[in-house]
N, CA, C and O atoms as CSV, one atom per row, in Angstrom:
chain,resi,resn,atom,element,x,y,z
A,1,UNK,N,N,28.226,-35.425,-26.854
A,1,UNK,CA,C,27.675,-34.423,-26.012
A,1,UNK,C,C,26.602,-35.044,-25.062
A,1,UNK,O,O,26.512,-34.702,-23.883
A,2,UNK,N,N,25.796,-35.975,-25.643
A,2,UNK,CA,C,24.772,-36.571,-24.822
A,2,UNK,C,C,25.433,-37.436,-23.742
A,2,UNK,O,O,24.966,-37.504,-22.605
A,3,UNK,N,N,26.538,-38.095,-24.130
A,3,UNK,CA,C,27.221,-38.944,-23.127
A,3,UNK,C,C,27.756,-38.074,-21.932
A,3,UNK,O,O,27.725,-38.466,-20.766
A,4,UNK,N,N,28.240,-36.882,-22.323
A,4,UNK,CA,C,28.723,-35.977,-21.265
A,4,UNK,C,C,27.636,-35.501,-20.329
A,4,UNK,O,O,27.841,-35.418,-19.118
A,5,UNK,N,N,26.441,-35.179,-20.904
A,5,UNK,CA,C,25.321,-34.776,-20.147
A,5,UNK,C,C,24.843,-35.936,-19.204
A,5,UNK,O,O,24.558,-35.735,-18.024
A,6,UNK,N,N,24.781,-37.058,-19.758
A,6,UNK,CA,C,24.313,-38.237,-18.984
A,6,UNK,C,C,25.336,-38.576,-17.858
A,6,UNK,O,O,24.934,-38.988,-16.770
A,7,UNK,N,N,26.539,-38.416,-18.101
A,7,UNK,CA,C,27.570,-38.683,-17.070
A,7,UNK,C,C,27.614,-37.633,-15.998
A,7,UNK,O,O,27.964,-37.931,-14.856
A,8,UNK,N,N,27.275,-36.442,-16.325
A,8,UNK,CA,C,27.386,-35.317,-15.405
A,8,UNK,C,C,26.103,-34.653,-15.080
A,8,UNK,O,O,26.113,-33.468,-14.745
A,9,UNK,N,N,24.954,-35.350,-15.155
A,9,UNK,CA,C,23.628,-34.754,-15.019
A,9,UNK,C,C,23.436,-34.215,-13.594
A,9,UNK,O,O,22.756,-33.202,-13.424
A,10,UNK,N,N,23.987,-34.828,-12.608
A,10,UNK,CA,C,23.851,-34.334,-11.263
A,10,UNK,C,C,24.561,-32.963,-11.102
A,10,UNK,O,O,23.977,-32.020,-10.570
A,11,UNK,N,N,25.778,-32.873,-11.551
A,11,UNK,CA,C,26.517,-31.609,-11.511
A,11,UNK,C,C,25.807,-30.514,-12.345
A,11,UNK,O,O,25.759,-29.354,-11.936
A,12,UNK,N,N,25.297,-30.870,-13.435
A,12,UNK,CA,C,24.596,-29.866,-14.272
A,12,UNK,C,C,23.307,-29.358,-13.543
A,12,UNK,O,O,23.009,-28.164,-13.541
A,13,UNK,N,N,22.600,-30.265,-12.960
A,13,UNK,CA,C,21.387,-29.927,-12.183
A,13,UNK,C,C,21.742,-29.018,-10.952
A,13,UNK,O,O,21.035,-28.049,-10.673
A,14,UNK,N,N,22.807,-29.341,-10.256
A,14,UNK,CA,C,23.194,-28.532,-9.123
A,14,UNK,C,C,23.602,-27.132,-9.575
A,14,UNK,O,O,23.259,-26.152,-8.914
A,15,UNK,N,N,24.322,-27.021,-10.682
A,15,UNK,CA,C,24.718,-25.677,-11.153
A,15,UNK,C,C,23.449,-24.902,-11.579
A,15,UNK,O,O,23.314,-23.722,-11.257
A,16,UNK,N,N,22.551,-25.540,-12.277
A,16,UNK,CA,C,21.297,-24.881,-12.658
A,16,UNK,C,C,20.496,-24.402,-11.487
A,16,UNK,O,O,19.936,-23.308,-11.547
A,17,UNK,N,N,20.412,-25.165,-10.422
A,17,UNK,CA,C,19.721,-24.764,-9.245
A,17,UNK,C,C,20.401,-23.581,-8.616
A,17,UNK,O,O,19.746,-22.612,-8.233
A,18,UNK,N,N,21.713,-23.647,-8.503
A,18,UNK,CA,C,22.426,-22.508,-7.890
A,18,UNK,C,C,22.246,-21.259,-8.646
A,18,UNK,O,O,22.051,-20.198,-8.053
A,19,UNK,N,N,22.302,-21.334,-9.920
A,19,UNK,CA,C,22.163,-20.124,-10.796
A,19,UNK,C,C,20.757,-19.592,-10.624
A,19,UNK,O,O,20.585,-18.375,-10.567
A,20,UNK,N,N,19.712,-20.461,-10.535
A,20,UNK,CA,C,18.375,-20.029,-10.306
A,20,UNK,C,C,18.172,-19.347,-8.965
A,20,UNK,O,O,17.487,-18.328,-8.880
A,21,UNK,N,N,18.741,-19.881,-7.960
A,21,UNK,CA,C,18.729,-19.277,-6.608
A,21,UNK,C,C,19.400,-17.896,-6.607
A,21,UNK,O,O,18.880,-16.955,-6.008
A,22,UNK,N,N,20.514,-17.779,-7.255
A,22,UNK,CA,C,21.249,-16.509,-7.316
A,22,UNK,C,C,20.372,-15.423,-8.002
A,22,UNK,O,O,20.253,-14.292,-7.531
A,23,UNK,N,N,19.768,-15.837,-9.139
A,23,UNK,CA,C,18.912,-14.859,-9.865
A,23,UNK,C,C,17.781,-14.427,-8.980
A,23,UNK,O,O,17.484,-13.236,-8.880
A,24,UNK,N,N,17.132,-15.395,-8.324
A,24,UNK,CA,C,15.965,-15.039,-7.470
A,24,UNK,C,C,16.365,-14.114,-6.302
A,24,UNK,O,O,15.684,-13.143,-5.971
A,25,UNK,N,N,17.480,-14.469,-5.718
A,25,UNK,CA,C,17.990,-13.591,-4.583
A,25,UNK,C,C,18.378,-12.207,-5.010
A,25,UNK,O,O,18.110,-11.239,-4.300
A,26,UNK,N,N,19.014,-12.092,-6.177
A,26,UNK,CA,C,19.379,-10.790,-6.697
A,26,UNK,C,C,18.098,-10.014,-7.066
A,26,UNK,O,O,18.010,-8.814,-6.804
A,27,UNK,N,N,17.166,-10.652,-7.635
A,27,UNK,CA,C,15.941,-9.961,-8.030
A,27,UNK,C,C,15.214,-9.474,-6.721
A,27,UNK,O,O,14.789,-8.321,-6.669
A,28,UNK,N,N,15.077,-10.293,-5.725
A,28,UNK,CA,C,14.428,-9.904,-4.513
A,28,UNK,C,C,15.223,-8.819,-3.764
A,28,UNK,O,O,14.628,-7.926,-3.163
A,29,UNK,N,N,16.522,-8.891,-3.797
A,29,UNK,CA,C,17.382,-7.926,-3.198
A,29,UNK,C,C,17.299,-6.526,-3.802
A,29,UNK,O,O,17.386,-5.530,-3.084
A,30,UNK,N,N,17.130,-6.451,-5.128
A,30,UNK,CA,C,17.107,-5.216,-5.797
A,30,UNK,C,C,15.706,-4.582,-5.828
A,30,UNK,O,O,15.569,-3.385,-6.079
A,31,UNK,N,N,14.643,-5.414,-5.566
A,31,UNK,CA,C,13.288,-4.926,-5.667
A,31,UNK,C,C,12.983,-3.724,-4.754
A,31,UNK,O,O,12.460,-2.725,-5.248
A,32,UNK,N,N,13.289,-3.775,-3.433
A,32,UNK,CA,C,12.990,-2.599,-2.590
A,32,UNK,C,C,13.732,-1.310,-3.029
A,32,UNK,O,O,13.196,-0.208,-2.908
A,33,UNK,N,N,14.908,-1.460,-3.512
A,33,UNK,CA,C,15.706,-0.311,-3.995
A,33,UNK,C,C,15.065,0.214,-5.297
A,33,UNK,O,O,14.926,1.424,-5.473
A,34,UNK,N,N,14.703,-0.635,-6.145
A,34,UNK,CA,C,14.065,-0.264,-7.407
A,34,UNK,C,C,12.745,0.463,-7.133
A,34,UNK,O,O,12.447,1.468,-7.779
A,35,UNK,N,N,11.973,-0.025,-6.204
A,35,UNK,CA,C,10.668,0.541,-5.887
A,35,UNK,C,C,10.855,2.023,-5.428
A,35,UNK,O,O,10.152,2.915,-5.903
A,36,UNK,N,N,11.812,2.259,-4.501
A,36,UNK,CA,C,12.049,3.617,-4.093
A,36,UNK,C,C,12.571,4.463,-5.229
A,36,UNK,O,O,12.102,5.592,-5.373
A,37,UNK,N,N,13.478,4.024,-6.026
A,37,UNK,CA,C,13.966,4.726,-7.187
A,37,UNK,C,C,12.820,5.092,-8.075
A,37,UNK,O,O,12.696,6.250,-8.472
A,38,UNK,N,N,11.982,4.151,-8.400
A,38,UNK,CA,C,10.819,4.373,-9.303
A,38,UNK,C,C,9.880,5.354,-8.777
A,38,UNK,O,O,9.337,6.150,-9.543
A,39,UNK,N,N,9.626,5.354,-7.401
A,39,UNK,CA,C,8.737,6.435,-6.846
A,39,UNK,C,C,9.280,7.778,-7.074
A,39,UNK,O,O,8.566,8.700,-7.467
A,40,UNK,N,N,10.559,7.904,-6.829
A,40,UNK,CA,C,11.235,9.166,-7.081
A,40,UNK,C,C,11.114,9.616,-8.539
A,40,UNK,O,O,10.757,10.755,-8.840
A,41,UNK,N,N,11.435,8.650,-9.450
A,41,UNK,CA,C,11.446,8.989,-10.876
A,41,UNK,C,C,10.030,9.260,-11.421
A,41,UNK,O,O,9.858,10.068,-12.334
A,42,UNK,N,N,9.057,8.605,-10.875
A,42,UNK,CA,C,7.671,8.864,-11.323
A,42,UNK,C,C,7.281,10.267,-10.878
A,42,UNK,O,O,6.707,11.021,-11.663
A,43,UNK,N,N,7.579,10.628,-9.641
A,43,UNK,CA,C,7.230,12.004,-9.145
A,43,UNK,C,C,8.049,13.062,-9.927
A,43,UNK,O,O,7.539,14.139,-10.232
A,44,UNK,N,N,9.301,12.749,-10.241
A,44,UNK,CA,C,10.075,13.689,-11.055
A,44,UNK,C,C,9.491,13.831,-12.418
A,44,UNK,O,O,9.408,14.960,-12.901
A,45,UNK,N,N,9.070,12.767,-13.097
A,45,UNK,CA,C,8.453,12.859,-14.375
A,45,UNK,C,C,7.166,13.640,-14.346
A,45,UNK,O,O,6.881,14.423,-15.251
A,46,UNK,N,N,6.379,13.424,-13.292
A,46,UNK,CA,C,5.121,14.132,-13.137
A,46,UNK,C,C,5.423,15.656,-12.986
A,46,UNK,O,O,4.739,16.502,-13.562
A,47,UNK,N,N,6.419,15.947,-12.232
A,47,UNK,CA,C,6.838,17.373,-11.977
A,47,UNK,C,C,7.312,18.015,-13.259
A,47,UNK,O,O,6.945,19.152,-13.555
A,48,UNK,N,N,8.118,17.307,-14.023
A,48,UNK,CA,C,8.745,17.899,-15.201
A,48,UNK,C,C,7.804,17.917,-16.412
A,48,UNK,O,O,7.793,18.898,-17.155
A,49,UNK,N,N,7.046,16.898,-16.620
A,49,UNK,CA,C,6.225,16.782,-17.800
A,49,UNK,C,C,4.733,17.066,-17.664
A,49,UNK,O,O,4.038,17.255,-18.661
A,50,UNK,N,N,4.242,17.095,-16.413
A,50,UNK,CA,C,2.854,17.391,-16.203
A,50,UNK,C,C,1.925,16.306,-16.576
A,50,UNK,O,O,2.339,15.171,-16.809
A,51,UNK,N,N,0.599,16.648,-16.642
A,51,UNK,CA,C,-0.413,15.645,-16.907
A,51,UNK,C,C,-0.697,15.550,-18.426
A,51,UNK,O,O,-0.320,16.402,-19.230
A,52,UNK,N,N,-1.403,14.425,-18.748
A,52,UNK,CA,C,-1.814,14.250,-20.080
A,52,UNK,C,C,-0.784,13.664,-21.087
A,52,UNK,O,O,-1.041,13.533,-22.284
A,53,UNK,N,N,0.312,13.346,-20.560
A,53,UNK,CA,C,1.427,12.778,-21.464
A,53,UNK,C,C,1.902,11.433,-20.829
A,53,UNK,O,O,3.104,11.229,-20.660
A,54,UNK,N,N,1.001,10.563,-20.495
A,54,UNK,CA,C,1.343,9.350,-19.781
A,54,UNK,C,C,2.387,8.521,-20.439
A,54,UNK,O,O,3.322,8.062,-19.783
A,55,UNK,N,N,2.249,8.304,-21.789
A,55,UNK,CA,C,3.154,7.471,-22.552
A,55,UNK,C,C,4.571,8.114,-22.554
A,55,UNK,O,O,5.570,7.404,-22.443
A,56,UNK,N,N,4.644,9.409,-22.674
A,56,UNK,CA,C,5.928,10.072,-22.591
A,56,UNK,C,C,6.547,9.930,-21.233
A,56,UNK,O,O,7.747,9.673,-21.145
A,57,UNK,N,N,5.773,10.086,-20.134
A,57,UNK,CA,C,6.269,9.970,-18.778
A,57,UNK,C,C,6.772,8.579,-18.620
A,57,UNK,O,O,7.870,8.381,-18.099
A,58,UNK,N,N,5.970,7.539,-19.073
A,58,UNK,CA,C,6.391,6.156,-18.958
A,58,UNK,C,C,7.775,5.901,-19.619
A,58,UNK,O,O,8.668,5.303,-19.020
A,59,UNK,N,N,7.909,6.377,-20.869
A,59,UNK,CA,C,9.153,6.217,-21.567
A,59,UNK,C,C,10.341,6.848,-20.872
A,59,UNK,O,O,11.449,6.314,-20.832
A,60,UNK,N,N,10.045,8.014,-20.330
A,60,UNK,CA,C,11.119,8.812,-19.630
A,60,UNK,C,C,11.548,8.014,-18.389
A,60,UNK,O,O,12.739,7.865,-18.115
A,61,UNK,N,N,10.584,7.520,-17.666
A,61,UNK,CA,C,10.961,6.719,-16.433
A,61,UNK,C,C,11.733,5.492,-16.781
A,61,UNK,O,O,12.738,5.200,-16.133
A,62,UNK,N,N,11.292,4.726,-17.820
A,62,UNK,CA,C,12.018,3.556,-18.225
A,62,UNK,C,C,13.465,3.924,-18.604
A,62,UNK,O,O,14.414,3.261,-18.188
A,63,UNK,N,N,13.608,4.975,-19.388
A,63,UNK,CA,C,14.976,5.423,-19.723
A,63,UNK,C,C,15.793,5.756,-18.499
A,63,UNK,O,O,16.932,5.309,-18.368
A,64,UNK,N,N,15.231,6.526,-17.614
A,64,UNK,CA,C,15.966,6.851,-16.425
A,64,UNK,C,C,16.350,5.632,-15.546
A,64,UNK,O,O,17.414,5.601,-14.927
A,65,UNK,N,N,15.452,4.647,-15.520
A,65,UNK,CA,C,15.726,3.479,-14.711
A,65,UNK,C,C,16.960,2.716,-15.318
A,65,UNK,O,O,17.920,2.407,-14.612
A,66,UNK,N,N,16.889,2.429,-16.647
A,66,UNK,CA,C,18.001,1.754,-17.209
A,66,UNK,C,C,19.327,2.511,-17.182
A,66,UNK,O,O,20.405,1.918,-17.241
A,67,UNK,N,N,19.221,3.789,-17.095
A,67,UNK,CA,C,20.388,4.606,-16.966
A,67,UNK,C,C,21.043,4.460,-15.611
A,67,UNK,O,O,22.256,4.622,-15.475
A,68,UNK,N,N,20.234,4.151,-14.604
A,68,UNK,CA,C,20.770,4.092,-13.204
A,68,UNK,C,C,20.997,2.703,-12.673
A,68,UNK,O,O,21.765,2.545,-11.724
A,69,UNK,N,N,20.353,1.657,-13.247
A,69,UNK,CA,C,20.542,0.310,-12.738
A,69,UNK,C,C,21.885,-0.283,-12.992
A,69,UNK,O,O,22.473,-0.070,-14.052
A,70,UNK,N,N,22.395,-1.040,-12.018
A,70,UNK,CA,C,23.674,-1.756,-12.320
A,70,UNK,C,C,23.416,-2.784,-13.412
A,70,UNK,O,O,22.291,-3.218,-13.662
A,71,UNK,N,N,24.528,-3.146,-14.046
A,71,UNK,CA,C,24.409,-4.116,-15.254
A,71,UNK,C,C,23.681,-5.397,-14.829
A,71,UNK,O,O,22.789,-5.858,-15.542
A,72,UNK,N,N,24.039,-5.965,-13.705
A,72,UNK,CA,C,23.425,-7.246,-13.316
A,72,UNK,C,C,21.937,-7.083,-13.089
A,72,UNK,O,O,21.197,-8.030,-13.354
A,73,UNK,N,N,21.456,-5.966,-12.626
A,73,UNK,CA,C,19.983,-5.734,-12.427
A,73,UNK,C,C,19.346,-5.619,-13.756
A,73,UNK,O,O,18.214,-6.083,-13.891
A,74,UNK,N,N,19.951,-5.047,-14.764
A,74,UNK,CA,C,19.362,-4.920,-16.110
A,74,UNK,C,C,19.107,-6.280,-16.700
A,74,UNK,O,O,18.149,-6.458,-17.452
A,75,UNK,N,N,19.932,-7.234,-16.382
A,75,UNK,CA,C,19.737,-8.584,-16.917
A,75,UNK,C,C,18.568,-9.294,-16.164
A,75,UNK,O,O,17.814,-10.066,-16.758
A,76,UNK,N,N,18.449,-9.020,-14.900
A,76,UNK,CA,C,17.515,-9.774,-14.076
A,76,UNK,C,C,16.098,-9.162,-14.140
A,76,UNK,O,O,15.104,-9.888,-14.108
A,77,UNK,N,N,16.019,-7.816,-14.230
A,77,UNK,CA,C,14.674,-7.151,-14.209
A,77,UNK,C,C,14.117,-7.188,-15.619
A,77,UNK,O,O,14.636,-6.534,-16.524
A,78,UNK,N,N,13.060,-7.956,-15.796
A,78,UNK,CA,C,12.394,-8.062,-17.095
A,78,UNK,C,C,11.561,-6.827,-17.380
A,78,UNK,O,O,11.184,-6.111,-16.452
A,79,UNK,N,N,11.264,-6.560,-18.653
A,79,UNK,CA,C,10.357,-5.408,-18.976
A,79,UNK,C,C,8.989,-5.529,-18.294
A,79,UNK,O,O,8.430,-4.549,-17.802
A,80,UNK,N,N,8.455,-6.796,-18.281
A,80,UNK,CA,C,7.136,-7.023,-17.635
A,80,UNK,C,C,7.149,-6.697,-16.167
A,80,UNK,O,O,6.214,-6.100,-15.633
A,81,UNK,N,N,8.263,-7.113,-15.499
A,81,UNK,CA,C,8.368,-6.803,-14.063
A,81,UNK,C,C,8.538,-5.345,-13.834
A,81,UNK,O,O,7.982,-4.791,-12.885
A,82,UNK,N,N,9.306,-4.699,-14.691
A,82,UNK,CA,C,9.539,-3.250,-14.592
A,82,UNK,C,C,8.218,-2.500,-14.800
A,82,UNK,O,O,7.960,-1.516,-14.107
A,83,UNK,N,N,7.383,-2.943,-15.734
A,83,UNK,CA,C,6.040,-2.342,-15.947
A,83,UNK,C,C,5.193,-2.432,-14.641
A,83,UNK,O,O,4.532,-1.480,-14.227
A,84,UNK,N,N,5.255,-3.575,-14.055
A,84,UNK,CA,C,4.488,-3.744,-12.845
A,84,UNK,C,C,5.029,-2.788,-11.706
A,84,UNK,O,O,4.255,-2.175,-10.971
A,85,UNK,N,N,6.305,-2.704,-11.613
A,85,UNK,CA,C,6.854,-1.809,-10.604
A,85,UNK,C,C,6.548,-0.382,-10.883
A,85,UNK,O,O,6.279,0.370,-9.947
A,86,UNK,N,N,6.574,0.053,-12.154
A,86,UNK,CA,C,6.323,1.460,-12.485
A,86,UNK,C,C,4.746,1.770,-12.124
A,86,UNK,O,O,4.411,2.828,-11.589
A,87,UNK,N,N,3.885,0.808,-12.449
A,87,UNK,CA,C,2.474,1.029,-12.142
A,87,UNK,C,C,2.271,1.126,-10.665
A,87,UNK,O,O,1.460,1.934,-10.213
A,88,UNK,N,N,3.006,0.300,-9.853
A,88,UNK,CA,C,2.912,0.413,-8.398
A,88,UNK,C,C,3.396,1.792,-7.906
A,88,UNK,O,O,2.827,2.380,-6.986
A,89,UNK,N,N,4.464,2.284,-8.555
A,89,UNK,CA,C,5.000,3.617,-8.218
A,89,UNK,C,C,4.052,4.680,-8.548
A,89,UNK,O,O,3.927,5.638,-7.785
A,90,UNK,N,N,3.351,4.581,-9.667
A,90,UNK,CA,C,2.380,5.590,-10.054
A,90,UNK,C,C,1.235,5.605,-9.060
A,90,UNK,O,O,0.833,6.666,-8.582
A,91,UNK,N,N,0.711,4.429,-8.750
A,91,UNK,CA,C,-0.357,4.373,-7.681
A,91,UNK,C,C,0.090,4.930,-6.331
A,91,UNK,O,O,-0.667,5.623,-5.651
A,92,UNK,N,N,1.290,4.629,-5.968
A,92,UNK,CA,C,1.806,5.211,-4.687
A,92,UNK,C,C,1.936,6.710,-4.733
A,92,UNK,O,O,1.669,7.399,-3.748
A,93,UNK,N,N,2.367,7.241,-5.935
A,93,UNK,CA,C,2.468,8.718,-6.059
A,93,UNK,C,C,1.085,9.336,-6.014
A,93,UNK,O,O,0.905,10.354,-5.346
A,94,UNK,N,N,0.131,8.786,-6.673
A,94,UNK,CA,C,-1.225,9.342,-6.628
A,94,UNK,C,C,-1.803,9.360,-5.247
A,94,UNK,O,O,-2.421,10.337,-4.825
A,95,UNK,N,N,-1.587,8.211,-4.508
A,95,UNK,CA,C,-2.032,8.202,-3.156
A,95,UNK,C,C,-1.334,9.238,-2.252
A,95,UNK,O,O,-1.958,9.931,-1.448
A,96,UNK,N,N,-0.073,9.297,-2.426
A,96,UNK,CA,C,0.803,10.249,-1.648
A,96,UNK,C,C,0.343,11.683,-1.913
A,96,UNK,O,O,0.127,12.455,-0.979
A,97,UNK,N,N,0.194,12.038,-3.217
A,97,UNK,CA,C,-0.190,13.415,-3.530
A,97,UNK,C,C,-1.613,13.732,-3.089
A,97,UNK,O,O,-1.899,14.885,-2.767
A,98,UNK,N,N,-2.534,12.734,-3.060
A,98,UNK,CA,C,-3.899,13.000,-2.590
A,98,UNK,C,C,-3.908,13.158,-1.119
A,98,UNK,O,O,-4.809,13.829,-0.615
A,99,UNK,N,N,-2.982,12.600,-0.362
A,99,UNK,CA,C,-2.933,12.714,1.042
A,99,UNK,C,C,-2.055,13.900,1.559
A,99,UNK,O,O,-2.211,14.338,2.699
A,100,UNK,N,N,-1.178,14.383,0.740
A,100,UNK,CA,C,-0.273,15.376,1.118
A,100,UNK,C,C,-0.389,16.627,0.162
A,100,UNK,O,O,0.231,16.682,-0.900
A,101,UNK,N,N,-1.207,17.608,0.603
A,101,UNK,CA,C,-1.497,18.737,-0.227
A,101,UNK,C,C,-0.259,19.585,-0.551
A,101,UNK,O,O,-0.118,20.117,-1.652
A,102,UNK,N,N,0.627,19.690,0.438
A,102,UNK,CA,C,1.865,20.459,0.231
A,102,UNK,C,C,2.690,19.864,-0.891
A,102,UNK,O,O,3.174,20.579,-1.768
A,103,UNK,N,N,2.845,18.561,-0.859
A,103,UNK,CA,C,3.600,17.880,-1.997
A,103,UNK,C,C,2.906,18.074,-3.298
A,103,UNK,O,O,3.550,18.348,-4.311
A,104,UNK,N,N,1.565,17.937,-3.304
A,104,UNK,CA,C,0.815,18.123,-4.536
A,104,UNK,C,C,1.042,19.559,-5.084
A,104,UNK,O,O,1.251,19.734,-6.284
A,105,UNK,N,N,1.001,20.529,-4.243
A,105,UNK,CA,C,1.216,21.890,-4.728
A,105,UNK,C,C,2.690,22.087,-5.198
A,105,UNK,O,O,2.944,22.757,-6.199
A,106,UNK,N,N,3.598,21.519,-4.490
A,106,UNK,CA,C,4.976,21.585,-4.927
A,106,UNK,C,C,5.207,21.003,-6.346
A,106,UNK,O,O,5.904,21.585,-7.177
A,107,UNK,N,N,4.627,19.903,-6.561
A,107,UNK,CA,C,4.691,19.202,-7.894
A,107,UNK,C,C,4.049,20.071,-8.991
A,107,UNK,O,O,4.620,20.279,-10.062
A,108,UNK,N,N,2.833,20.572,-8.680
A,108,UNK,CA,C,2.088,21.367,-9.646
A,108,UNK,C,C,2.713,22.742,-9.905
A,108,UNK,O,O,2.591,23.274,-11.008
A,109,UNK,N,N,3.369,23.311,-8.920
A,109,UNK,CA,C,3.928,24.716,-9.056
A,109,UNK,C,C,5.217,24.583,-9.857
A,109,UNK,O,O,5.589,25.541,-10.535
A,110,UNK,N,N,5.916,23.463,-9.820
A,110,UNK,CA,C,7.240,23.393,-10.499
A,110,UNK,C,C,7.129,22.971,-11.944
A,110,UNK,O,O,8.154,22.745,-12.586
A,111,UNK,N,N,5.900,22.852,-12.500
A,111,UNK,CA,C,5.768,22.429,-13.921
A,111,UNK,C,C,6.142,23.588,-14.847
A,111,UNK,O,O,6.097,23.441,-16.068
């Protein structure tokens, strides 16, 4: 096995670099789509579950995300990265609702 690796180390290195580039490109390509999806899901969770149940809303959003993501994205998107994106979506929702009273009333009235 070691002889095989030594004889083909350039090919192995090239394949590893290509795989890394593909993973990075897929992750970057899915990020804007996931951010928009998360914004929608965070708002939906806020509307359906209301305030004071942050952990329940977080679990609901994670479940909804994994339900909707394509299989390749589930492999690429790590839980830590997803946590970061969910937190960004929550902050975006808070800012949006503080700036848009009509949207805030709509969310609060549908609980």
